[in-house]
N, C-alpha and C positions, 0 to 999 in steps of 0.2 A: 510611410508605411508600406510596405509591399501588399498589393492588394490580394494576392491569392493567399497570403498567410492568415491562419485563423487559429485561435486557441483552443486546447482541448481541456476541460475541466472534469475532473474526478472527485467525488466527495468523500473524504476521510471519515468513516462512520464508526469505528469501533477503537476505543470508545468514541462516543459521538461527539466529544470534545477532547482534545489532547491537553488541554489546561486543568490541571488539579483544582483550581478553584471554581470550575464553570458549573458545578451542581449547585454551589452556595450563592451565585450571582442572582441579584434581584429579578424576580419574575421568570426565572428559569424553572425546568422541570428537573428536580433532583434525582428522580428515577428514570430519566430519558435513556439512559444505557440499557434497561432491562424492562421496557414497557413497550408491549407490541403496538399499541394504539399510537403511541407517540412515533414510533419508527415507521409505521404506515403514512402517518402525515409527512413525516420528513422525506420519503423518497417519492411521495406523490408531487411535492412541491420540487423536489430536484428534478424529476421527469418534466414538470410543467416548464421548468427552466432550462430545459434541452441539456442538461448534464451528460457527459459520457457514460459515467458509470458511479455507481454507489459501491464503496470499497471497503470491506470487512477485514482488518488486520485480525490476528489472533494471538492468545496467550496459553500456553500449555501449563501455567501454574500461577498461582497468586504471587505477587511481585514480592520478592525476597526482601522484607523490611520489617522492621520490630512492629509489634501489634499496636503501640501507640500511634503509630504513623500509618499503619494499614488501615487502621478504623477510619482514617479521614479520606481512603482513596475511593473515587467512583467507579474505579475499574476492577473491583474485587468481584463483581458479579455481571456477566454479559452472556447473551445468548451464543451458542455454538454456531458458527459463521453457516454453514450449510443448510442447517434446520432452519434459521432466520431467513436466508436468502431463497430457499425453495418456497416458504409462506410468502415472501414479497414479490416473487416471480408472477404469482397467480393476480396480483393487484397493479401490475405494471405491464406495459407492453414493448417499450423501446429502451429504457435505461438500462446500461450493463450492469451486471452483478459479479462483483470481483471479491475472492476470498482468498485469505492466506492459508497454506497448507505446508507444513514442516517436512522438509526431505530428511532431517535427523532424527525425528521421532514418528515416522509414519512409514508406510511401505507403498511402493509403486502401484501395486493393483488397486489397493484401496483409494489412492488419490485418482488415479484414471477412471475409475468406475464412479466416484463421487462428482468429479467436473463432466464426465460425459452425461451423466443424470441430469445434472443443471443445466447444461447447454441444451438437452432436449426440452425440459421443463419450460425454459424461459424461450425456446424458439430461436436459439443462437445468440445468448447474451452473456454467456460466462467467461471468467477470466481467472487464471491461477496465479496468485501472487508466490513465487519460489523463494522460501527463506530457509534458513539453516539454524534459526533459532539462537537467540542470544543469551536468554535468561538461563543461568546456570541452575537454578531451582528445577527447571523443567526435566532435567535428568533423573532428578529422583522419584518423578512420577513414571518413569519408564524403565524400572528395573537396573539403573546404573546410579553409582554414587558420586561420579563425576562427570561434568560437562564434557562432550566429545571435543577433541583438539579443533581449532579453527581450520588449519590446513584439511583435516581429515573429513570436516563438515562439507567443505567445498568440492572435494573430490568425490563423496558420496553424492552431492548434489547433482553434480555433472551427470553420473552414470544415472541416477533416478529420473532426470529429465529424459534421457535415451529411451528408457524403458516405458515411461508414461506415454511419451509421443509415439512410441512403437505399438503399444497397446490400443491407442486411439486409432490407429490405421490397420486394425485386426480385420476390418470389413471393408470392401470396395462399397462405394456410395450407392451401387446399384445391386448389392448383393441379396437384399431381402425382395424377392420376387412375389412371393404371397399370391402364388397362383392357385386359387381354389379349386379350378377345373382338374389340374394335373395333380394336385396335392403336394406340390413343391413349396415350401416356406421360404427356403432361401437356397442359394446356388453354393455348395462347398467350395467350388472351384474359385469363388470370390472371398473366401476366408483365409487369414494368414495365421499361422501358429508362430509366434514370436521366438521361442526357444532362447531366451537371452540367457547367457552366462557370463558373468563378469566378476570384477573384483569384489563388489559390493552385493549383488544381486544375482539371484537364480529364478527367472520367471518363465515359464512355459508360454502361458497365453492360450488363446485369444482371449481378448475382452468379452464379457458376455453382454455387452450393449452396442447397439449399432453406432456406427461412425458419427461422432457429433455433428451436429448442423453446421457448425463452422469449420468442420474438417478437425480442427483443434481449437479448443477455447483459446482466448488471448494468453499469452505468456507475459506475465508481469514479473520483474526481479527487484530486490529491494537492497543489495549490498552495494557498498562503495569501495570496500577494500579492494587490493590488487587482484586476488582471485575472484572477488564480487565483480568487479568491472569486466574482467573477462568472461566471467559466467554470462553476464547480461550481454556482452558484445556477441557471443556465440549462439545465446538463446531467446533473448528477450525480444518482445515487441513493444514494450513500455517499460520504464524504469522509474520507479518511485525511489526520490533522492532527497538528500538534504544539504545542499550547498548552502554556505552562510551568506554569501554576498553574490552580486553579479559577476566579479570576476572569477571568482571560484567555480560559479556555474558555467560560465563560459568555457573555462578549461576541461571542467568535468564532461560537459557535451560534446566538445570536440575530442576529447580522448576515447569517450566511449564509442562515439559514431565511426571514429578512424579505425578503432578496433573492429568495428563490425564490418566495414568495407574490407580491412584485411582478411577478415573470416568469410569473405565472399557474398556479404550481403549488401543491400541497398540502405543507404542512409536513412531514407524516408520510411522505410520498414521499421525502425526503432524510434519511438516517441519518448522524449525526456520529460518527466513530470514532476519537478520538485515539490515537497510539501510546502505550503503557504498558509500561514496563520493570517487570517484577513479580520480586521477590525473596522467597521464603517461607521462614520458619524457625519453629523449635518457640517461639521468644520473639522479640520485637523486637530485642532486643540479638543475638541469633544470626543473624538476616537481615542486620543491619547489618555484622556481621563476614563475612558471605558477601560482602557488596559492597564492602567493603575489601580482602579478599583477592583479588577479582577486578579491582578498579582496580589492585592492585599489580603485575599481571602486564602491564600496558600498558608497552611500552618507551617511552621518552622521545622516540626519533627518530620512531617511529611517532606519537607524540602530536603533536609540533610539525608534523609533516607534514600531519595530518588537520586540524589548526587553519588551516594554510595555504591547503588545498584550500577550506575553508569560508569564508575571508575573501577569497580570490582574491588574497591577497598573500604573499609570501614572508616569514613571520613568524620565520625563523629569523635574520633579520638585526638583530632588536630585542634589547635586553638582557633576558636571560630572567627577572631578578629585578626588574624595573621593570613598570608598567602599560603596557598597549598604548599606542600613541601617540594621541592623539585626531584627528589630521588623516589618517587613512587614505583613500588615494584610492578614489573609487567604481570598481567593477569589474563585469564581466558575469556574475559568480557568481549563485547564487541568492539573491534579494534576502531572502526570509523567513529563509533559514537564516544569512545573514550578520546580519542585525538582531537574531536570537536569539543568536548568539555575543556581539556586541558588549553587548548588554542583560545577559547573565550576567556579563561582566567587570565591566560598571560598578555593577551591583546589588551583586555581593559583593565588589567591590575586589580582584579578582585580579590576580596578576603573570601576565606571559606563561607562565612555567612553571606555575604553578598552573592557569591557563586550559587551558594544553595537557594537562596531567595529567588534568582533569576531561573535557575534551571528547575526548581520545584513546581513552577508554573508552567511555562513554555518558554524555552531558550532559542528555538529554531527560527528560521527566516519569516519574517512577519511584515505585512503590508497594513499600516494604520493610517487611515486618512478617510476623505470623502471618496464617494464613488467616482469623483473625475481623478483625484489624484491617484487612487488605486490602480484605476484603469491606465492611466499615465504610465505606471511602473510596470504593470502586466504587459502592455504594449511594448515597452523598451526591452524588456527580457525576450519577447518574441523576436523583435526585430535584431537584436543582438545576438541571435542564436545562443541564448543561455537556457532557453526552453521551448518546448513545442506547446507546453500548456502547464497546468498547475493540478496538484493535488490539494484540494482545499480543506483545511482544518479550521473550524467554526469556534470561536471564543467562548460561546454558551448557546444552548438552545430553549426556546425555539427563535428568540429574536436575532440571534448573530447569523442563523441560516437565512431568515426573511430578509436581514439587510443585505446579503450576498444574492439571493434569488430574486429580489423585487426591486433592488436599487443599484447593485454593481452589474447584473447581467445585462438589464436594458442598456446601461451606459456603454458596455462592451458591443453590444449588438448595434447600436447607433453608430459607433465607430467601424462597423463592418469586420470587428476580428473576432466574433462568436457567432455562430449559426442562429437563426431564428426559428428553424425547425429541423428536425431529423430527416436527413436524406434516404435513409436506410431503416432497417429493422434490427440488424445484428450489431453487435460491439465492433467487430471488424470494419463494418462499414462506417461506423461512427468515427473512428480512427483512422481510416483510410488505409487499411490494411488487407493484404490479399488473402485469399483463402488457400491453405497449404494444401498442395498435392498429396496424394497418397503413396507414399514411397514404395509401396509393395504392388500397386496396381496401375500406376500412371507413368 
């Protein structure tokens, strides 16, 4: 292992577990997704374990599935990310606070203002996860009958990013002189009016908040499609992704970092953080049994409905004990997610029922084993340049989180591939990212 390499670990916390059966697991908190006391205990444990960030995804609609399936989903109710992270910023001092904000169903001024506020409230710990929103039902909550087309969503996202970052640069870092003697509060020569006019937005500015503590909150991007990779290469500082295996991850890692270099950026200024579902046991067999128990708690109705959402097609109409038809129509669902499901079905020869049961719980990258065997795998991914770290998804709460923070993290620290303490106070410092200069004043 190369000594200078160390892992970055971010906790995926909305929902608190990506696994559909998590809330039913023995001794778990069924209301963990919407219980402030529990969430406070989770983030303090993660900060004690020196995690880089607490990451809140977001949903702008209740999942589009039948009521019989929906009633079994623990994601129906969750806190709005900014409200929750603002509350959690007051009880933490180091761990980063990352939130998703959609570029399809929001406006740049709102997003710039919220993230600048969170960065100031937390003294430099905010991160914006840029998403274009995949759930087609979201459109119906924002005055639209149909989801915005995939290419159009990414075109809008790119301009959205330019506007938000331009607004963050509205004031020079030294603009607010607050000279009580002269009566001058700020220097108007150190304020920039954006006056953006583009294909998607017209935004005058300036933002009515001082420049964020980090200059800009850290930029996270979560798309893996062709336009998603390019957007990440041009804009992102951390990439939340979901490769299925080591080789796929290495290819994705190289591709995005090569694109970043082609865009004039440094490779080390972009961190690749795949989602990793981690189950820890005293033995590999015990960990596998935990996973099997968890999967058994997924109701078939929920499983088939989740599969339908991911494919953008009503899968319940097909024979459950036959393979998926090979001629599924193209849809406006997330292309990366859909292709992943189809590849899983083909690679493992799964029937519709088997695919639904797998996908209904959690079908993504998983590390299941002892602290030692999981540490081996995480270290291999780091060494092979498949990842700079991981976005950890916990199987159930609180025990799954405790297994990672109290058993896996000490093993990673013993091997010298994870920090024993924070070296700075801002999320940029945790991730080894530079503070961006102000394009208008430097």
